[in-house]
VMD Tcl script that draws the C-alpha trace (Angstrom):
set ca {
  {108.86 304.81 38.68}
  {107.46 304.65 35.86}
  {104.50 301.96 34.76}
  {102.94 300.13 31.89}
  {99.32 298.80 31.48}
  {97.92 296.29 29.32}
  {94.29 294.76 28.80}
  {92.67 292.52 30.53}
  {89.24 291.22 29.68}
  {88.49 289.76 33.14}
  {89.64 293.80 35.43}
  {89.85 295.89 31.80}
  {93.51 297.61 32.17}
  {96.35 295.42 34.71}
  {99.89 297.65 35.22}
  {102.46 296.58 36.01}
  {106.42 298.26 36.74}
  {109.71 298.69 35.68}
  {110.55 295.12 37.30}
  {107.76 293.04 36.55}
  {107.93 294.83 32.72}
  {111.53 292.72 33.01}
  {110.24 289.29 33.96}
  {107.54 289.32 32.07}
  {109.19 290.07 28.36}
  {111.89 287.46 29.79}
  {111.38 284.33 27.41}
  {110.59 281.99 30.29}
  {107.72 283.84 31.07}
  {106.75 284.78 27.62}
  {106.53 280.89 27.68}
  {103.53 281.31 29.20}
  {101.59 282.52 26.29}
  {102.06 278.97 24.69}
  {100.62 276.99 27.77}
  {96.91 276.77 27.29}
  {94.83 277.52 31.16}
  {92.85 274.26 30.68}
  {94.37 272.03 28.68}
  {92.36 270.74 25.80}
  {89.16 271.76 27.06}
  {88.87 273.94 24.24}
  {87.41 270.22 22.87}
  {84.35 270.59 24.91}
  {84.62 274.18 25.15}
  {85.71 276.02 22.15}
  {86.48 279.58 24.16}
  {88.94 277.49 26.47}
  {91.62 278.67 24.35}
  {93.16 281.39 27.46}
  {96.45 281.00 28.88}
  {98.74 280.81 31.86}
  {100.04 284.12 30.63}
  {97.12 286.55 31.39}
  {96.18 284.27 34.22}
  {99.50 284.54 35.89}
  {99.09 288.83 35.32}
  {95.42 288.42 36.35}
  {96.40 286.97 40.27}
  {98.88 289.14 40.82}
  {96.30 292.10 39.59}
  {93.79 290.65 42.09}
  {96.33 290.16 45.18}
  {97.69 293.87 45.19}
  {93.89 294.36 45.07}
  {94.03 291.72 48.11}
  {97.11 293.54 49.80}
  {96.05 297.42 49.09}
  {92.20 297.07 50.98}
  {93.92 295.26 54.14}
  {96.56 297.73 54.46}
  {94.35 300.94 53.75}
  {92.51 300.33 56.73}
  {93.89 302.47 59.70}
  {93.30 299.46 62.54}
  {94.56 297.11 60.20}
  {98.06 298.72 59.74}
  {97.85 299.35 63.38}
  {97.53 296.02 64.35}
  {101.02 295.05 61.75}
  {102.50 297.88 63.08}
  {101.79 296.91 66.78}
  {102.03 292.94 66.22}
  {105.06 292.68 63.76}
  {106.56 296.51 64.18}
  {105.94 297.00 60.40}
  {106.61 300.63 59.32}
  {105.29 302.11 55.44}
  {108.36 300.84 54.03}
  {107.65 297.68 55.66}
  {104.39 297.49 53.54}
  {105.22 298.31 50.34}
  {107.95 296.22 50.68}
  {105.29 293.23 51.44}
  {103.87 294.52 48.63}
  {106.11 294.27 45.78}
  {107.18 290.54 47.22}
  {103.60 289.75 47.37}
  {103.15 290.89 43.77}
  {106.26 289.05 42.51}
  {105.20 285.96 43.48}
  {101.56 286.46 41.99}
  {102.90 286.93 38.91}
  {105.42 283.93 39.01}
  {103.11 281.42 40.91}
  {102.47 279.32 37.99}
  {105.81 279.96 35.66}
  {106.60 276.09 36.36}
  {103.75 274.77 34.78}
  {104.23 271.97 31.95}
  {102.20 272.25 28.66}
  {99.02 271.59 28.52}
  {99.01 272.98 32.47}
  {97.01 269.99 34.87}
  {97.08 268.16 31.80}
  {100.49 267.32 32.05}
  {101.33 267.24 35.80}
  {100.29 262.91 36.01}
  {103.05 262.76 33.97}
  {106.36 264.52 36.06}
  {108.69 262.26 37.22}
  {109.30 261.71 40.21}
  {111.10 262.74 43.20}
  {114.04 260.60 44.22}
  {114.73 261.80 48.18}
  {110.32 261.45 48.25}
  {109.14 258.94 45.89}
  {105.93 260.89 45.04}
  {106.20 262.84 40.97}
  {107.22 267.16 41.19}
  {104.65 269.46 41.51}
  {104.24 272.16 39.58}
  {106.04 274.14 42.51}
  {108.69 272.17 42.23}
  {109.43 274.13 38.60}
  {108.90 277.30 39.56}
  {111.46 277.67 42.08}
  {114.01 275.63 39.69}
  {112.63 278.42 37.40}
  {112.76 281.73 39.40}
  {115.84 280.86 40.95}
  {117.40 279.92 37.79}
  {116.28 282.35 35.50}
  {114.95 285.93 37.79}
  {117.37 285.93 40.51}
  {119.14 288.36 39.09}
  {116.16 289.87 37.79}
  {114.62 290.06 41.43}
  {117.81 290.94 43.58}
  {119.33 293.26 41.26}
  {116.73 295.57 39.28}
  {117.02 299.51 40.77}
  {112.90 299.02 42.38}
  {114.86 296.50 44.46}
  {117.14 298.37 45.70}
  {115.88 299.39 49.12}
  {113.68 296.50 49.46}
  {116.57 293.96 48.76}
  {113.87 290.91 48.35}
  {115.81 288.64 47.36}
  {114.56 285.44 44.91}
  {113.82 283.15 47.97}
  {111.29 285.03 49.59}
  {109.69 285.15 46.36}
  {110.08 281.13 46.06}
  {109.19 280.41 49.61}
  {105.85 282.69 49.54}
  {104.92 280.23 46.95}
  {106.30 277.27 48.66}
  {104.95 278.70 52.39}
  {107.67 278.21 53.44}
  {108.05 279.32 57.43}
  {112.38 279.37 57.37}
  {112.17 281.78 55.10}
  {109.17 283.86 55.13}
  {109.28 284.25 59.28}
  {106.86 286.42 60.34}
  {105.59 287.46 56.50}
  {104.41 283.84 56.47}
  {100.81 285.20 57.34}
  {100.43 286.64 53.95}
  {100.60 283.80 51.79}
  {96.77 283.75 52.74}
  {96.85 286.32 49.62}
  {98.59 283.22 47.30}
  {97.28 280.30 47.99}
  {94.14 279.49 50.33}
  {90.47 279.15 49.82}
  {90.15 282.61 49.10}
  {93.34 283.48 47.81}
  {94.02 285.54 44.09}
  {94.90 281.77 41.99}
  {91.48 280.57 42.71}
  {89.86 284.23 42.25}
  {91.24 285.03 39.12}
  {90.71 281.60 37.76}
  {86.68 281.13 38.40}
  {86.51 283.86 37.32}
  {88.54 283.84 34.07}
  {87.51 280.39 33.40}
  {84.41 281.08 32.97}
  {84.22 284.50 30.87}
  {85.72 282.34 28.03}
  {84.55 279.29 28.26}
  {80.99 280.89 28.43}
  {79.24 279.66 31.86}
  {78.19 281.32 34.67}
  {78.88 278.50 37.52}
  {82.09 280.37 38.56}
  {80.77 284.03 38.87}
  {81.28 285.88 42.63}
  {80.64 289.12 43.45}
  {84.21 290.35 43.69}
  {84.30 293.96 44.79}
  {82.15 292.98 47.42}
  {85.16 290.18 48.08}
  {87.81 293.09 47.49}
  {85.97 295.53 50.17}
  {85.99 292.66 52.63}
  {88.89 291.32 53.98}
  {90.28 292.40 56.38}
  {92.78 291.20 59.52}
  {91.30 289.48 62.94}
  {92.99 287.89 65.78}
  {93.43 284.34 66.45}
  {91.04 284.15 69.31}
  {93.09 280.76 71.01}
  {96.92 281.25 69.71}
  {96.47 285.19 69.72}
  {97.86 285.01 66.06}
  {97.17 287.87 63.50}
  {95.32 286.29 60.48}
  {93.50 287.14 57.30}
  {90.18 286.56 56.54}
  {86.75 288.42 55.87}
  {84.71 290.75 57.46}
  {81.80 289.19 59.35}
  {79.33 291.34 57.13}
  {80.95 289.47 53.72}
  {80.72 285.68 55.36}
  {78.38 285.25 52.53}
  {80.70 286.20 49.22}
  {83.10 284.41 50.98}
  {80.37 281.12 50.71}
  {79.59 282.00 47.18}
  {82.90 281.94 45.97}
  {83.39 278.46 47.21}
  {80.60 277.15 45.85}
  {81.04 278.99 42.12}
  {84.45 276.78 42.60}
  {81.99 273.76 43.84}
  {79.61 274.19 40.66}
  {82.84 274.68 38.27}
  {85.06 271.19 38.96}
  {81.28 269.41 38.29}
  {80.29 270.82 35.79}
  {83.82 272.09 34.04}
  {86.90 270.68 35.03}
  {85.69 267.39 35.93}
  {83.41 267.15 32.29}
  {82.84 263.52 31.18}
  {84.63 264.74 27.44}
  {87.01 266.88 29.41}
  {88.12 264.07 31.07}
  {88.84 261.74 28.35}
  {90.32 264.28 27.04}
  {92.91 264.87 30.22}
  {93.44 260.96 29.99}
  {94.39 260.40 25.85}
  {96.41 263.66 25.83}
  {98.65 261.77 28.98}
  {99.23 258.83 26.99}
  {100.06 260.53 23.43}
  {102.55 262.56 25.35}
  {104.21 259.29 27.26}
  {104.21 257.17 24.11}
  {105.46 260.03 22.49}
  {107.86 261.57 24.64}
  {107.84 259.73 28.14}
  {108.18 261.64 31.25}
  {109.24 264.99 31.07}
  {111.53 266.59 32.45}
  {113.06 266.85 36.05}
  {113.91 270.22 38.07}
  {117.04 269.86 37.44}
  {117.37 269.70 34.23}
  {114.93 273.08 34.14}
  {116.67 274.03 30.69}
  {115.01 271.22 29.10}
  {111.93 271.51 30.76}
  {111.31 275.42 30.01}
  {112.26 274.45 26.43}
  {108.55 272.68 25.98}
  {104.85 274.46 25.79}
  {101.97 273.47 23.72}
  {103.29 274.21 20.38}
  {106.15 272.24 20.51}
  {105.15 269.21 22.89}
  {102.22 268.93 19.80}
  {104.08 268.52 17.12}
  {106.33 266.17 18.64}
  {103.66 263.71 19.26}
  {102.38 264.47 15.74}
  {106.34 263.17 14.24}
  {105.22 259.97 16.65}
  {101.76 259.83 15.11}
  {100.77 257.08 18.00}
  {97.73 256.01 17.79}
  {96.84 258.36 20.98}
  {97.74 260.88 18.77}
  {95.11 259.87 16.32}
  {92.36 259.99 19.03}
  {93.66 263.71 19.69}
  {93.94 264.90 16.39}
  {90.59 262.85 15.04}
  {88.91 263.64 17.93}
  {87.89 259.90 18.58}
  {88.17 260.68 22.26}
  {87.32 257.88 25.01}
  {83.14 256.87 25.12}
  {81.67 256.36 28.20}
  {79.76 253.81 29.18}
  {79.04 253.88 33.22}
  {79.42 256.82 36.04}
  {77.82 257.02 39.24}
  {76.17 258.94 41.36}
  {78.89 262.37 42.26}
  {79.39 260.19 45.65}
  {79.04 256.56 44.81}
  {76.33 254.51 46.49}
  {76.33 250.46 47.02}
  {74.15 250.51 43.77}
  {76.94 252.49 41.88}
  {79.78 249.82 42.95}
  {77.92 246.97 41.78}
  {77.67 247.96 39.55}
  {80.72 249.32 38.49}
  {82.28 245.90 39.75}
  {79.93 243.86 37.19}
  {80.91 245.97 34.46}
  {84.37 245.63 34.24}
  {84.44 242.41 35.13}
  {82.34 241.60 31.44}
  {84.70 243.85 30.28}
  {87.87 242.05 31.40}
  {86.30 239.01 30.24}
  {85.60 240.00 26.78}
  {89.27 241.69 26.30}
  {87.76 244.91 26.20}
  {90.38 247.76 26.84}
  {88.65 250.24 29.69}
  {89.98 252.98 31.82}
  {88.22 253.74 34.99}
  {88.13 257.10 36.26}
  {87.93 258.94 39.63}
  {87.19 262.56 39.68}
  {87.09 263.43 43.10}
  {87.96 266.90 44.65}
  {87.13 268.10 48.81}
  {85.73 271.52 48.30}
  {87.00 273.29 51.77}
  {89.34 272.25 54.10}
  {88.15 271.99 57.72}
  {90.37 272.97 60.83}
  {92.16 270.26 63.21}
  {91.60 272.87 66.32}
  {88.34 274.80 67.14}
  {90.47 278.12 66.56}
  {89.54 276.97 62.47}
  {92.71 276.95 61.52}
  {93.38 276.63 58.14}
  {89.59 277.73 57.30}
  {88.54 280.75 55.70}
  {88.06 282.98 58.45}
  {84.92 285.62 59.33}
  {86.75 288.70 61.60}
  {84.15 289.81 63.66}
  {83.77 293.83 64.95}
  {86.02 293.11 67.67}
  {88.34 291.33 65.02}
  {88.64 288.05 66.83}
  {88.39 285.81 64.16}
  {85.90 282.39 63.94}
  {85.64 279.91 61.04}
  {83.73 280.17 57.85}
  {81.96 276.75 58.71}
  {80.56 278.41 61.98}
  {78.38 281.05 60.11}
  {77.90 279.21 56.77}
  {75.41 275.74 57.25}
  {76.52 274.99 53.35}
  {79.85 274.49 53.34}
  {79.81 272.96 56.71}
  {78.09 270.80 55.29}
  {79.70 270.61 51.29}
  {81.13 266.79 51.33}
  {83.78 265.22 49.03}
  {82.63 264.42 45.23}
  {83.90 260.84 44.15}
  {82.35 260.19 40.76}
  {83.46 257.02 38.92}
  {83.42 256.36 35.46}
  {84.42 253.84 33.07}
  {85.39 255.06 29.76}
  {85.88 252.28 26.44}
  {88.07 253.63 23.53}
  {86.32 254.71 20.67}
  {85.78 251.51 18.19}
  {84.04 249.67 20.91}
  {81.50 252.07 22.71}
  {78.59 250.00 20.56}
  {80.13 245.98 21.66}
  {80.63 247.71 25.01}
  {76.98 248.41 25.98}
  {75.47 245.50 24.13}
  {78.18 243.19 26.10}
  {76.46 245.17 29.68}
  {72.62 244.75 28.02}
  {73.19 240.93 27.22}
  {74.97 240.77 31.01}
  {71.56 242.19 32.72}
  {72.94 245.53 33.92}
  {70.51 248.18 33.90}
}
mol new
graphics top color blue
foreach p $ca { graphics top sphere $p radius 0.5 }
foreach p [lrange $ca 0 end-1] q [lrange $ca 1 end] { graphics top cylinder $p $q radius 0.2 }
display resetview
């Protein structure tokens, strides 16, 4: 089997096979080269110009390293064979399935990534906006089904496009016993966040998202849920500190970078510029139109329309913050917020109330720790991380509320607030 490799700033080199190369070379996957990972974060951190393309390769690489650590342990393989009756061929098949799901997990991102997700159309069945995962599934079925299912490297495995989509979505009906591998693709210690924390930190030039990757990798293990007697994926007991550190790193990246006041302002302006130039984006049922859009094309559409919101982007006249609560608003914060918005309304000053909200850790609803990051003891009994880490146990949500006004109104707004006796 021929292998290819590409140089990567995080891992050194990333290798891929002929099947994966055919996917990577496909025009729809190449589109990710023109979709920035962090939208317009470069307006605050100039180095943030990396793309979903390199992130997708990185997630495939990291997911593989996680899987290889797990199946490289004889005791883990024994448990897999005893519980799931896997043979070596089955383990190799799962490795390829995980690599494909990791590689394609973000192929459905809209232009400018998460910044444009607020203007995706609503699903007529759920009445809720579509998510980028809905577009990912549609793209896999339309553009990659033949590539995956009919490639010679898949002749023995018989991996289907639906299985790849199911691993990304978390569909137990399609995956059956393989559903537990989804923890590598989507969980609190998955390859996705494991990659973006390191990659975003590197390109932005901050240290907040760093953690000990090598230590994390060698501690991945299989354990047994003591209550339901099911196989789970977790971290060995000796590695619980690095599991804790990854969660803390994510908290710091959100509070210091992703929730940065100017970055949030640009997200809003970009959303309005797209809405006034193009309206909502195409639905997954019109996937051909959707994949024609990338950052460059959408930017040119906005440039042609030349709306006021686009001019704010072009001239860097971003919205200005005039008030911000604590990470968790106090009663004093809430009263001040109410007074400020009342004054702005009375004086016909446009404003935007932004709520930057995030939960850092998903706690289990059962004593077994279902949904939590799990710590595997020497006897393979698995317990939730929150039983080990006081920091994780006491991590609360952040709900920071800010009030922004337009660039031209900042001085007047501050004078009115000061005149109203608000300090």
